[in-house]
Residue frames relative to the residue before (quaternion, step in Angstrom):
aa qw qx qy qz dx dy dz
M 1.0000 0.0000 0.0000 0.0000 0.00 0.00 0.00
K 0.3130 -0.7528 0.5522 0.1743 3.58 -0.89 0.93
I 0.4358 -0.6847 0.5191 0.2679 3.56 -0.83 1.02
G 0.7578 0.3207 -0.2647 0.5028 3.58 -0.84 0.99
S 0.5689 0.6046 -0.3760 0.4115 3.57 1.27 -0.13
K 0.6792 -0.4489 0.3782 0.4407 3.55 -1.34 0.07
E 0.6298 0.5380 -0.3282 0.4540 3.58 1.06 -0.78
H 0.6215 0.5333 -0.3318 0.4681 3.56 1.06 -0.78
K 0.6536 0.5089 -0.3101 0.4665 3.59 0.91 -0.91
E 0.6465 0.5184 -0.3205 0.4589 3.58 0.92 -0.88
L 0.6765 0.5128 -0.3028 0.4332 3.58 0.91 -0.91
F 0.7436 0.4070 -0.2696 0.4569 3.61 0.69 -0.97
C 0.6313 0.5088 -0.3458 0.4723 3.60 1.12 -0.49
R 0.6840 0.4788 -0.2902 0.4677 3.58 0.86 -0.96
S 0.6206 0.5397 -0.3457 0.4517 3.59 0.99 -0.78
F 0.6689 0.5002 -0.2919 0.4660 3.55 0.98 -0.87
I 0.6962 0.4816 -0.2802 0.4525 3.57 0.81 -1.01
E 0.7197 0.4682 -0.2594 0.4423 3.59 0.84 -0.98
S 0.6748 0.4774 -0.3042 0.4735 3.62 1.19 -0.36
H 0.4124 0.7152 -0.4652 0.3194 3.58 1.28 0.12
L 0.2260 -0.7691 0.5865 0.1160 3.56 -1.02 0.87
E 0.3313 -0.7267 0.5706 0.1911 3.54 -1.02 0.88
Y 0.3248 0.7112 -0.5910 0.1985 3.57 -0.82 0.99
E 0.2728 -0.7323 0.5995 0.1727 3.54 -1.25 0.47
P 0.5381 -0.6704 0.3945 0.3247 3.63 -0.66 1.05
A 0.6740 0.5129 -0.3107 0.4315 3.61 0.89 -0.84
H 0.7078 0.4617 -0.2589 0.4677 3.59 1.18 -0.50
L 0.4745 0.6667 -0.4452 0.3635 3.60 1.25 0.07
P 0.5525 -0.6421 0.4204 0.3251 3.62 -1.14 0.57
W 0.0575 -0.8248 0.5625 -0.0004 3.58 0.41 1.22
P 0.3506 -0.7700 0.4912 0.2072 3.62 -0.70 1.01
T 0.4746 -0.5954 0.5520 0.3400 3.52 -1.34 0.27
L 0.2402 -0.7999 0.5390 0.1093 3.57 -0.76 1.04
D 0.4177 -0.6685 0.5451 0.2857 3.55 -1.10 0.68
S 0.7350 -0.4525 0.2681 0.4281 3.57 -1.26 0.23
V 0.6425 0.5283 -0.3288 0.4472 3.60 1.02 -0.76
A 0.6817 0.4737 -0.2814 0.4813 3.59 0.86 -0.98
L 0.6506 0.5286 -0.3172 0.4435 3.57 0.97 -0.84
E 0.6705 0.4900 -0.2968 0.4714 3.56 0.92 -0.90
S 0.6458 0.5192 -0.3196 0.4595 3.58 0.98 -0.80
L 0.6514 0.5114 -0.3111 0.4662 3.57 0.97 -0.87
R 0.6749 0.4986 -0.2921 0.4589 3.57 0.95 -0.86
N 0.6841 0.4992 -0.2847 0.4492 3.58 1.11 -0.62
I 0.4848 0.6344 -0.4579 0.3909 3.62 1.22 -0.12
P 0.3647 -0.8210 0.4017 0.1779 3.60 -0.48 1.17
F 0.7045 0.5357 -0.2722 0.3777 3.60 1.13 -0.35
W 0.3658 0.7592 -0.4920 0.2183 3.65 1.14 0.19
R 0.6334 0.5207 -0.3442 0.4574 3.61 0.98 -0.72
E 0.6652 0.4932 -0.2990 0.4742 3.58 0.95 -0.89
A 0.6414 0.5219 -0.3271 0.4574 3.59 0.98 -0.81
L 0.6575 0.5016 -0.3077 0.4706 3.58 0.94 -0.87
N 0.6594 0.5090 -0.3041 0.4623 3.58 0.91 -0.89
T 0.6515 0.5268 -0.3116 0.4483 3.59 0.95 -0.90
E 0.6974 0.4683 -0.2803 0.4645 3.59 0.85 -0.96
Q 0.6475 0.5095 -0.3294 0.4611 3.59 0.98 -0.76
E 0.6521 0.4954 -0.3116 0.4819 3.60 0.98 -0.80
A 0.6434 0.5319 -0.3262 0.4435 3.57 0.98 -0.86
G 0.6462 0.5320 -0.3292 0.4371 3.58 0.91 -0.84
V 0.6716 0.4877 -0.2931 0.4746 3.57 0.90 -0.92
M 0.6863 0.4999 -0.2899 0.4416 3.57 0.88 -0.97
V 0.6857 0.4817 -0.2979 0.4573 3.61 0.82 -0.98
N 0.6455 0.5076 -0.3270 0.4677 3.60 0.97 -0.74
A 0.6399 0.5150 -0.3233 0.4699 3.57 1.03 -0.75
F 0.6557 0.4975 -0.3167 0.4715 3.59 1.01 -0.77
A 0.6152 0.5573 -0.3490 0.4349 3.58 1.00 -0.79
A 0.6399 0.5496 -0.3213 0.4304 3.57 1.05 -0.76
T 0.6735 0.4940 -0.3000 0.4609 3.61 1.21 -0.40
I 0.5837 0.6094 -0.3610 0.3969 3.61 1.25 -0.27
S 0.3020 -0.7761 0.5301 0.1595 3.58 -0.85 0.98
D 0.6047 0.5502 -0.3628 0.4472 3.61 1.08 -0.64
P 0.4490 -0.7375 0.4264 0.2696 3.64 -0.51 1.10
L 0.6821 0.4871 -0.3062 0.4513 3.60 0.89 -0.86
L 0.6573 0.4893 -0.3077 0.4836 3.59 0.92 -0.87
K 0.6265 0.5464 -0.3291 0.4479 3.57 1.01 -0.81
D 0.6584 0.5065 -0.3078 0.4639 3.59 0.93 -0.90
A 0.6743 0.5027 -0.3009 0.4495 3.58 0.91 -0.91
I 0.6937 0.4609 -0.2870 0.4733 3.60 0.87 -0.91
A 0.6133 0.5264 -0.3470 0.4758 3.60 1.07 -0.65
L 0.6253 0.5268 -0.3338 0.4691 3.60 1.07 -0.71
Q 0.6269 0.5117 -0.3387 0.4800 3.59 1.02 -0.74
G 0.6260 0.5414 -0.3351 0.4502 3.57 1.00 -0.81
M 0.6473 0.5141 -0.3150 0.4662 3.56 0.97 -0.85
E 0.6658 0.4985 -0.3066 0.4628 3.58 0.99 -0.83
E 0.6252 0.5224 -0.3428 0.4677 3.60 1.04 -0.71
V 0.6291 0.5178 -0.3272 0.4786 3.59 1.00 -0.81
R 0.6586 0.5100 -0.3033 0.4628 3.58 0.98 -0.85
H 0.5947 0.5463 -0.3627 0.4651 3.60 1.07 -0.64
G 0.6479 0.5153 -0.3134 0.4653 3.55 1.00 -0.83
R 0.6555 0.5009 -0.3106 0.4722 3.58 0.99 -0.83
L 0.6279 0.5421 -0.3337 0.4478 3.58 1.06 -0.77
I 0.6821 0.4703 -0.2959 0.4754 3.59 0.85 -0.93
K 0.6400 0.5188 -0.3265 0.4632 3.61 1.00 -0.81
F 0.6430 0.5163 -0.3292 0.4599 3.60 0.96 -0.80
M 0.6541 0.5081 -0.3116 0.4657 3.58 0.96 -0.87
I 0.6302 0.5387 -0.3269 0.4536 3.59 0.96 -0.88
D 0.6936 0.4669 -0.2719 0.4764 3.57 0.92 -0.92
R 0.6643 0.5301 -0.3129 0.4240 3.58 0.89 -0.93
Y 0.7866 0.3061 -0.1528 0.5139 3.57 0.90 -0.92
D 0.4373 -0.7430 0.4255 0.2753 3.57 1.29 0.40
I 0.2057 0.7687 -0.5624 0.2245 3.55 0.81 1.10
Q 0.3020 -0.7930 0.5085 0.1459 3.56 -0.58 1.17
I 0.1638 0.7539 -0.6215 0.1364 3.56 -0.68 1.17
S 0.4780 -0.6092 0.5250 0.3532 3.56 -1.24 0.35
P 0.5909 -0.5939 0.3924 0.3797 3.62 -1.00 0.69
P 0.4183 -0.6965 0.5121 0.2787 3.63 -0.87 0.85
P 0.5892 -0.5819 0.4109 0.3812 3.60 -1.16 0.45
A 0.5926 -0.5546 0.4407 0.3834 3.54 -1.24 0.43
P 0.5487 -0.6258 0.4319 0.3475 3.63 -0.96 0.80
V 0.1303 -0.7739 0.6177 0.0507 3.55 -1.08 0.86
L 0.2798 -0.7680 0.5557 0.1520 3.57 -0.82 0.99
I 0.3533 -0.6963 0.5745 0.2457 3.57 -1.04 0.77
S 0.6539 -0.5556 0.3438 0.3816 3.57 -1.19 0.48
N 0.7341 0.3506 -0.2208 0.5380 3.62 1.00 -0.78
I 0.1913 -0.8405 0.4996 0.0860 3.55 0.15 1.33
K 0.6090 0.5543 -0.3573 0.4408 3.59 1.10 -0.62
T 0.6387 0.5114 -0.3171 0.4795 3.57 1.01 -0.81
A 0.6324 0.5328 -0.3262 0.4580 3.57 1.02 -0.79
F 0.6637 0.4954 -0.3080 0.4682 3.59 0.96 -0.84
L 0.6398 0.5167 -0.3231 0.4683 3.59 1.00 -0.78
D 0.6601 0.5025 -0.3092 0.4650 3.59 0.88 -0.94
F 0.6579 0.5141 -0.3024 0.4598 3.54 0.97 -0.90
G 0.6650 0.5236 -0.3044 0.4370 3.59 0.92 -0.88
F 0.6804 0.4600 -0.2949 0.4883 3.58 0.90 -0.89
G 0.6223 0.5358 -0.3388 0.4591 3.58 1.07 -0.69
E 0.6355 0.5332 -0.3279 0.4521 3.59 1.02 -0.79
C 0.6010 0.5665 -0.3662 0.4287 3.59 1.03 -0.71
L 0.6911 0.4493 -0.2723 0.4963 3.59 0.97 -0.85
D 0.6794 0.5074 -0.3018 0.4358 3.57 0.80 -1.02
S 0.6753 0.5021 -0.3031 0.4472 3.57 0.92 -0.89
F 0.6015 0.5637 -0.3582 0.4382 3.58 1.01 -0.77
L 0.6968 0.4482 -0.2686 0.4913 3.58 0.90 -0.92
A 0.6453 0.5370 -0.3251 0.4352 3.58 0.98 -0.85
F 0.6106 0.5566 -0.3557 0.4368 3.59 0.98 -0.79
G 0.7006 0.4756 -0.2721 0.4572 3.57 0.87 -0.97
L 0.6722 0.4948 -0.3023 0.4603 3.58 0.89 -0.92
F 0.6368 0.5198 -0.3267 0.4664 3.58 1.02 -0.77
G 0.6475 0.5186 -0.3146 0.4614 3.57 0.99 -0.85
L 0.6490 0.5048 -0.3146 0.4743 3.58 1.00 -0.81
A 0.6621 0.5081 -0.3128 0.4534 3.59 0.90 -0.91
R 0.6606 0.5178 -0.3184 0.4405 3.57 0.92 -0.87
R 0.6954 0.4693 -0.2765 0.4686 3.59 1.06 -0.69
H 0.8151 0.3368 -0.1253 0.4544 3.58 0.96 -0.83
V 0.6840 0.4532 -0.3005 0.4863 3.63 1.14 -0.42
N 0.1576 -0.8584 0.4854 0.0514 3.56 0.04 1.33
Y 0.6563 0.5456 -0.3227 0.4093 3.59 1.14 -0.46
I 0.6010 0.5070 -0.3713 0.4939 3.62 1.27 -0.04
P 0.4576 -0.7037 0.4623 0.2858 3.65 -0.69 1.00
E 0.5817 -0.5995 0.4286 0.3443 3.54 -1.08 0.76
A 0.5887 0.5954 -0.3675 0.4047 3.59 1.10 -0.66
L 0.6525 0.4998 -0.3224 0.4696 3.60 1.06 -0.67
F 0.6172 0.5180 -0.3383 0.4861 3.57 1.08 -0.70
D 0.6238 0.5499 -0.3398 0.4394 3.61 1.01 -0.79
I 0.6393 0.5277 -0.3274 0.4534 3.58 1.00 -0.80
F 0.7365 0.4088 -0.2447 0.4802 3.58 0.81 -0.96
D 0.4971 0.6220 -0.4327 0.4228 3.58 1.26 -0.17
K 0.6014 0.5551 -0.3471 0.4580 3.59 1.10 -0.69
V 0.6537 0.5205 -0.3109 0.4530 3.56 0.96 -0.90
L 0.6882 0.4762 -0.2924 0.4627 3.59 0.88 -0.90
D 0.6081 0.5294 -0.3581 0.4709 3.60 1.06 -0.62
E 0.6536 0.4939 -0.3165 0.4781 3.58 1.03 -0.70
E 0.6140 0.5262 -0.3515 0.4718 3.59 1.07 -0.65
A 0.6155 0.5324 -0.3446 0.4680 3.60 1.05 -0.72
R 0.6450 0.5079 -0.3164 0.4752 3.59 0.99 -0.80
H 0.6427 0.5438 -0.3245 0.4313 3.57 0.98 -0.85
I 0.7178 0.4352 -0.2795 0.4660 3.59 0.81 -0.93
M 0.5936 0.5414 -0.3700 0.4665 3.60 1.11 -0.54
F 0.6508 0.4970 -0.3121 0.4817 3.56 0.95 -0.86
F 0.6715 0.5243 -0.3077 0.4236 3.58 0.85 -0.96
I 0.6699 0.5026 -0.3114 0.4491 3.59 0.82 -0.97
N 0.6866 0.4608 -0.2895 0.4822 3.58 0.95 -0.81
W 0.6347 0.5269 -0.3326 0.4571 3.60 1.01 -0.75
V 0.6985 0.4740 -0.2946 0.4479 3.59 0.79 -0.98
T 0.6360 0.5032 -0.3300 0.4831 3.61 1.08 -0.63
Y 0.6214 0.5295 -0.3272 0.4759 3.57 1.00 -0.83
L 0.6818 0.4940 -0.2881 0.4562 3.57 0.88 -0.96
Q 0.6258 0.5419 -0.3353 0.4498 3.58 1.02 -0.80
I 0.6770 0.4788 -0.2907 0.4775 3.56 0.95 -0.87
Q 0.6827 0.4937 -0.2884 0.4550 3.60 0.98 -0.84
E 0.8124 0.2905 -0.1170 0.4919 3.59 0.90 -0.94
G 0.3775 -0.7578 0.4633 0.2618 3.56 1.25 -0.34
F 0.4804 0.6576 -0.4617 0.3516 3.62 1.07 0.65
T 0.3532 -0.7011 0.5711 0.2400 3.58 -1.32 0.35
A 0.2607 -0.7738 0.5614 0.1344 3.56 -0.57 1.11
T 0.1501 -0.8158 0.5558 0.0550 3.22 -0.43 1.22
G 0.5825 0.6087 -0.3580 0.4026 25.65 -6.31 9.20
A 0.4594 0.7491 -0.4170 0.2321 3.67 1.16 -0.16
S 0.6028 0.5918 -0.3674 0.3891 3.57 1.08 -0.66
N 0.5632 0.6140 -0.3861 0.3959 3.60 1.23 -0.27
F 0.8165 0.2449 -0.1252 0.5076 3.61 1.08 -0.52
I 0.7183 0.3568 -0.2525 0.5412 3.61 1.24 0.05
D 0.3508 -0.7391 0.5398 0.1979 3.55 -0.73 1.08
N 0.8548 0.1517 -0.1146 0.4829 3.54 -1.22 0.66
L 0.2526 0.7655 -0.5479 0.2237 3.58 0.99 0.81
T 0.1000 -0.7987 0.5930 0.0214 3.56 -0.77 1.08
P 0.6327 -0.5224 0.3925 0.4156 3.61 -1.17 0.38
E 0.6215 0.5471 -0.3445 0.4424 3.59 1.04 -0.77
L 0.6750 0.4929 -0.2962 0.4623 3.59 0.91 -0.94
L 0.6538 0.5184 -0.3174 0.4506 3.58 0.93 -0.86
L 0.7050 0.4635 -0.2792 0.4585 3.59 0.76 -1.00
S 0.6604 0.5053 -0.3246 0.4508 3.59 0.91 -0.83
T 0.6619 0.4892 -0.3124 0.4743 3.59 1.01 -0.76
C 0.6109 0.5423 -0.3480 0.4601 3.60 1.02 -0.75
L 0.6693 0.4986 -0.2972 0.4638 3.58 0.89 -0.91
K 0.6658 0.5071 -0.3000 0.4578 3.57 0.93 -0.91
E 0.7017 0.4620 -0.2710 0.4697 3.59 0.85 -0.97
N 0.6087 0.5459 -0.3472 0.4594 3.59 1.07 -0.70
S 0.6657 0.4963 -0.2948 0.4729 3.58 0.95 -0.89
R 0.6575 0.5210 -0.3152 0.4436 3.58 0.97 -0.84
R 0.7215 0.4505 -0.2628 0.4554 3.59 0.82 -0.96
L 0.7262 0.4121 -0.2515 0.4894 3.60 0.97 -0.76
G 0.5581 0.6486 -0.3761 0.3554 3.58 1.22 -0.35
V 0.6131 0.5779 -0.3491 0.4102 3.60 1.22 -0.31
F 0.6065 0.5887 -0.3542 0.4001 3.60 1.21 -0.31
D 0.6952 -0.4695 0.3516 0.4155 3.54 -1.31 0.44
K 0.4846 -0.7120 0.4379 0.2578 3.58 -0.79 1.06
E 0.6218 0.5500 -0.3480 0.4356 3.59 1.20 -0.37
L 0.5896 0.5693 -0.3707 0.4368 3.60 1.23 -0.29
L 0.5195 -0.6096 0.4977 0.3329 3.54 -1.22 0.55
Q 0.1552 -0.7643 0.6170 0.1048 3.56 -1.20 0.59
P 0.6006 -0.5445 0.4228 0.4051 3.61 -1.15 0.50
Q 0.1254 -0.8337 0.5370 0.0280 3.58 -0.78 1.02
L 0.6206 0.6087 -0.3619 0.3368 3.60 0.96 -0.85
V 0.7113 0.4599 -0.2809 0.4513 3.59 0.69 -1.06
P 0.6587 0.4885 -0.3403 0.4600 3.66 0.84 -0.76
K 0.6474 0.5131 -0.3321 0.4554 3.60 0.98 -0.79
L 0.6485 0.5037 -0.3168 0.4747 3.58 0.97 -0.85
A 0.6431 0.5268 -0.3191 0.4550 3.57 1.02 -0.81
K 0.6422 0.5142 -0.3249 0.4665 3.58 0.99 -0.82
M 0.6461 0.5080 -0.3196 0.4715 3.59 1.00 -0.82
A 0.6634 0.5031 -0.3059 0.4618 3.56 0.95 -0.90
S 0.6434 0.5293 -0.3190 0.4518 3.57 0.99 -0.87
A 0.6579 0.5023 -0.3064 0.4701 3.57 0.96 -0.88
S 0.6542 0.5131 -0.3121 0.4597 3.59 0.99 -0.84
I 0.6526 0.5123 -0.3139 0.4616 3.58 0.96 -0.89
S 0.6484 0.5167 -0.3177 0.4601 3.57 0.98 -0.85
L 0.6510 0.5111 -0.3135 0.4655 3.57 1.00 -0.85
I 0.6631 0.5017 -0.3070 0.4630 3.58 0.90 -0.93
S 0.6458 0.5213 -0.3187 0.4578 3.58 0.96 -0.87
S 0.6465 0.5188 -0.3144 0.4627 3.56 1.02 -0.83
I 0.6478 0.5123 -0.3179 0.4656 3.58 0.98 -0.84
I 0.6544 0.5161 -0.3107 0.4570 3.58 0.96 -0.90
R 0.6510 0.5094 -0.3210 0.4622 3.58 0.96 -0.85
T 0.6436 0.5236 -0.3175 0.4591 3.58 1.02 -0.83
L 0.6601 0.5053 -0.3044 0.4650 3.57 0.97 -0.89
K 0.6363 0.5258 -0.3323 0.4563 3.57 1.02 -0.78
I 0.6497 0.5152 -0.3100 0.4651 3.57 1.00 -0.88
E 0.6733 0.4935 -0.2988 0.4624 3.57 0.91 -0.94
T 0.6449 0.5199 -0.3197 0.4601 3.58 1.01 -0.82
Y 0.6479 0.5198 -0.3082 0.4638 3.55 1.00 -0.89
A 0.6639 0.5054 -0.3036 0.4601 3.58 0.94 -0.93
S 0.6521 0.5198 -0.3135 0.4542 3.57 0.98 -0.90
T 0.6532 0.5130 -0.3081 0.4641 3.57 1.01 -0.86
A 0.6472 0.5336 -0.3084 0.4487 3.55 1.00 -0.86
I 0.6490 0.5201 -0.3125 0.4589 3.57 1.01 -0.83
R 0.6566 0.5110 -0.3172 0.4550 3.59 0.98 -0.87
H 0.6691 0.5095 -0.3084 0.4445 3.58 1.00 -0.79
H 0.6888 0.4354 -0.2788 0.5082 3.57 1.19 -0.49
């Protein structure tokens, strides 16, 4: 299959559309939380920002879908818009169910260049999702007071984010070839979180979530490559520091004797 071809478009659009899951946030098996889990959930500071982001994304993606003339691309982007709106409803339902106190987010505002907004949002999702995959994986392994049922609910959201960035990377590459344009908090809940642990978990979770897609599709590469370079550099620096500490300790011990 040639990247940028009609077959490529059919594959990344059909893969996205056919992997859509039907569910309604209010009908999901929301667990009853004990006082510790409830207080911890309420103390997470980003629920207002998360709700605002998803609500803005839903409005923006739906507005962009309305500008697309290609029927298949239009259907796929409209489906993403529906999923973004559903993410907003899911977060709002959780906020209401568990009585999380936030100030109302502002009403979504569309910028005049909707295509630029969609591009900015798509590239931002590639970075945000990479970090979210790792942080979610760490929380699921180390935060024992949150019920597994709640992690299962948000696992659906992250799987949809993985679908979104896979679709975006393939769409933007397809568009570039067709048109010739150039598109231009964990430490609070995990003890002893290190940069090495965060980056390694992000890489592992990113590979796991994106590994289920068709191998012929493009996958985001820049952020994982940068993360691997950063992880290797951090490991090297840590090793050098440990060696220097050992040598300093040995030198001090010799002088004292």
